[in-house]
C-alpha positions in Angstrom: -14.8 -12.0 -12.5 -15.6 -8.2 -12.3 -12.6 -6.5 -10.1 -13.4 -3.2 -9.4 -11.7 -0.1 -6.9 -13.7 1.8 -4.7 -12.2 4.8 -2.9 -12.7 5.8 0.4 -12.8 3.8 4.2 -16.9 3.5 4.0 -17.6 -0.3 4.6 -14.3 -2.1 4.5 -13.9 -5.0 6.8 -10.8 -4.5 8.7 -10.7 -7.5 9.9 -10.9 -9.4 6.6 -8.1 -6.7 5.3 -5.8 -7.3 8.0 -6.3 -11.0 7.5 -5.1 -10.3 3.4 -1.8 -8.5 5.2 -1.1 -11.8 7.4 -1.5 -14.0 4.0 0.2 -11.7 1.9 2.5 -11.9 3.9 3.1 -8.3 4.6 3.0 -8.9 8.5 -0.1 -8.3 10.8 -2.1 -5.0 11.4 -4.9 -4.4 14.0 -8.2 -3.5 12.2 -8.9 -0.6 14.8 -4.9 1.0 14.1 -5.4 0.3 10.6 -8.9 1.9 9.9 -7.2 5.1 11.6 -4.3 5.4 9.6 -6.7 5.2 6.8 -8.9 7.9 7.8 -6.1 9.9 8.4 -4.8 9.2 4.8 -5.5 11.4 1.9 -6.3 9.0 -0.4 -7.5 4.9 0.2 -8.7 2.7 -2.5 -9.9 -1.0 -2.0 -9.5 -3.5 -5.0 -13.1 -5.8 -4.9 -14.2 -9.2 -6.3 -18.0 -10.0 -6.1 -18.4 -7.5 -3.0 -15.0 -9.3 -1.2 -12.3 -7.3 -0.7 -9.1 -8.4 -2.2 -6.6 -5.4 -2.1 -5.7 -2.4 -0.8 -3.8 0.7 -0.9 -3.4 4.4 0.8 -1.3 7.1 0.4 -0.5 10.3 2.4 0.5 13.5 1.2 0.9 17.3 2.3 -0.8 18.2 -1.2 2.5 20.7 -1.8 5.4 19.1 -1.8 5.6 15.5 -1.1 3.0 12.2 -1.1 4.0 8.7 0.4 2.2 5.6 -0.9 1.7 2.8 2.2 -0.1 -0.7 2.8 -0.5 -2.1 -0.9 -1.4 -5.4 -0.3 -3.2 -8.2 -2.6 -4.9 -11.6 -1.3 -2.4 -13.8 -2.6 -4.6 -15.6 -5.0 -5.3 -12.8 -6.8 -1.3 -11.7 -7.0 -0.2 -11.3 -10.6 -3.6 -10.4 -12.2 -3.1 -6.8 -12.6 -5.0 -6.0 -9.1 -1.7 -4.5 -7.7 -2.0 -2.1 -11.3 -5.3 -1.2 -11.0 -4.5 -0.1 -6.8 -1.3 1.4 -7.7 -3.2 3.4 -10.6 -6.0 4.7 -8.7 -3.5 6.0 -6.0 -1.0 7.8 -8.4 -4.4 9.3 -10.1 -5.6 11.1 -7.1 -2.3 12.4 -5.5 -0.7 15.9 -6.4 1.9 15.7 -9.4 3.6 19.1 -7.6 6.3 16.7 -5.7 8.0 13.2 -5.7 6.0 10.4 -4.5 7.7 8.1 -2.0 7.1 4.6 -1.2 8.3 1.7 1.3 8.7 -1.5 -0.8 9.2 -5.2 0.5 12.5 -6.6 -0.5 11.9 -8.3 -3.7 9.3 -6.3 -4.8 10.9 -3.4 -6.4 10.7 -4.6 -10.1 6.5 -3.9 -9.7 7.2 -0.3 -8.6 9.4 0.2 -11.2 7.0 -0.1 -13.7 5.2 3.0 -12.4 8.6 4.9 -12.7 9.6 4.8 -9.0 13.2 4.5 -8.8 15.8 3.7 -6.0 16.6 6.7 -3.8 20.3 6.8 -2.9 19.6 9.6 0.0 16.7 7.8 1.6 17.3 6.5 5.4 14.7 5.1 8.1 14.4 5.7 11.7 12.7 1.9 12.8 11.3 1.2 16.2 12.6 -2.0 16.0 15.9 -1.5 13.8 17.1 -5.2 14.3 13.8 -6.7 13.2 13.9 -4.4 10.2 17.5 -5.5 9.6 16.1 -9.0 9.6 13.5 -8.5 6.9 15.6 -6.9 4.9 14.5 -3.5 5.0 17.8 -1.8 6.4 21.3 -2.6 5.7 
């Protein structure tokens, strides 16, 4: 099966992509909000197999000091087949090399990102709109 990466937001099926988030399971996304977030991102890439979206990732950057990667997701039946690696490599290739790249990681997925050189932060903090839910999901101490 031919798996390929496409940059940009053109022709993304936002409803299908939101279903991938639900199935992954990485929570829910609203198609219109996800589209706006992607259109306002520095870099967006999607993974496809036979014209079907199977993965996605996006990054923001100020192009000078910092970048951050968000929403890396792969359809469950394509996980552990190198699709996430393709997405991460595509995002990192387009981001500036001038400063750190930050990423939020789903609990238990840290080892995947360690393979790209990411390390655990000692000074990172987050302000979440629903801290109780974030604690319950393992994102906050």
